[in-house]
C-alpha positions in Angstrom: 2.2 -2.7 -21.6 -1.5 -4.3 -22.9 -2.1 -5.2 -26.6 -5.0 -5.9 -28.8 -2.9 -9.2 -29.6 -2.7 -10.2 -26.2 -4.9 -13.3 -24.5 -7.5 -13.3 -21.9 -5.7 -14.9 -20.3 -2.2 -12.3 -20.7 -4.5 -9.3 -19.9 -5.5 -10.9 -17.0 -2.2 -11.7 -15.8 -1.0 -8.5 -16.0 -3.4 -7.0 -14.4 -3.0 -9.2 -11.0 1.4 -7.7 -12.1 -0.1 -4.4 -11.9 -1.6 -4.9 -8.5 0.8 -6.5 -6.9 3.1 -3.3 -7.7 0.7 -1.2 -6.5 0.2 -3.0 -2.9 4.0 -3.6 -2.8 4.4 0.1 -3.2 1.2 1.3 -0.9 3.0 -0.9 2.0 5.9 0.4 1.7 4.5 4.4 1.1 3.1 3.4 4.4 6.3 2.0 6.3 8.3 4.8 4.7 5.6 7.7 6.7 5.4 5.9 9.6 8.7 5.7 10.2 8.5 9.3 9.4 6.2 10.3 11.6 5.0 7.3 13.5 2.1 6.0 14.3 -0.1 8.2 11.1 -4.4 7.8 11.4 -6.5 5.9 10.5 -8.1 8.0 7.6 -4.7 8.2 6.1 -3.4 4.9 5.6 -7.4 4.4 4.1 -6.2 7.0 1.9 -3.2 5.7 0.7 -4.4 2.2 0.8 -7.1 3.2 -1.7 -4.5 5.2 -3.0 -3.9 4.6 -7.2 -0.6 4.0 -9.4 -0.5 8.2 -9.9 -1.6 8.7 -6.8 0.6 6.9 -5.0 3.2 8.2 -7.5 2.6 11.8 -6.0 2.3 10.8 -2.4 6.7 9.3 -3.4 7.7 11.9 -5.0 6.4 15.1 -2.4 7.2 12.4 0.5 10.3 14.3 2.3 7.8 18.0 1.4 5.3 16.7 4.1 5.9 18.3 7.3 2.9 16.2 9.4 1.0 13.5 8.9 -2.2 15.7 9.4 -0.3 18.1 6.3 0.4 14.9 4.1 -3.3 14.3 5.2 -4.5 17.6 3.9 -2.2 17.9 0.9 -4.1 14.2 -0.4 -7.4 15.7 -0.1 -6.4 18.7 -2.1 -4.0 17.5 -4.7 -5.2 14.5 -5.4 -7.5 13.7 -7.0 -7.5 10.4 -8.9 -6.8 11.0 -13.2 -7.8 9.2 -15.3 -6.0 6.0 -16.9 -4.9 4.2 -13.7 -4.4 0.3 -14.2 -8.0 -0.8 -14.4 -9.4 2.1 -16.8 -7.1 0.6 -19.5 -8.2 -3.2 -18.9 -11.4 -2.1 -19.6 -10.7 -0.2 -22.8 -8.6 -3.6 -23.8 -11.9 -5.4 -23.3 -13.7 -3.6 -24.9 -11.5 -2.7 -27.7 -10.8 -5.9 -27.5 -14.4 -7.4 -28.5 -14.5 -4.3 -31.3 -12.3 -6.1 -32.8 -12.9 -9.5 -32.8 -16.4 -7.6 -34.1 -14.0 -6.4 -36.6 -13.9 -3.0 -35.8 -10.6 -2.1 -34.6 -7.3 -2.3 -36.1 -3.6 -3.5 -34.4 -3.0 -1.3 -32.2 -1.0 -0.9 -28.6 -2.9 0.8 -25.4 -0.9 0.9 -22.5 
């Protein structure tokens, strides 16, 4: 969770930690889908590698429902539109709010 009173270094550290978690989840999902379906199509691997936290969570929750790698890709294209609220969106909001706070515009509030 990022707080307005966090220093820029703390925000950067939290963003790096979130990015590491995202990379770990991406790797795990690719391994699990590869084990279930064999060699994955390049376009599916690319979509998973570029997915945000929301999309990866949806894939993880649906992994047992997928019938094939193609079904996974169709579901991904149809149902997993990017939603706002990714880690980077929150860091951007934090930086924007922090700048306004320093100018006297915002009170102590947290953004998660």
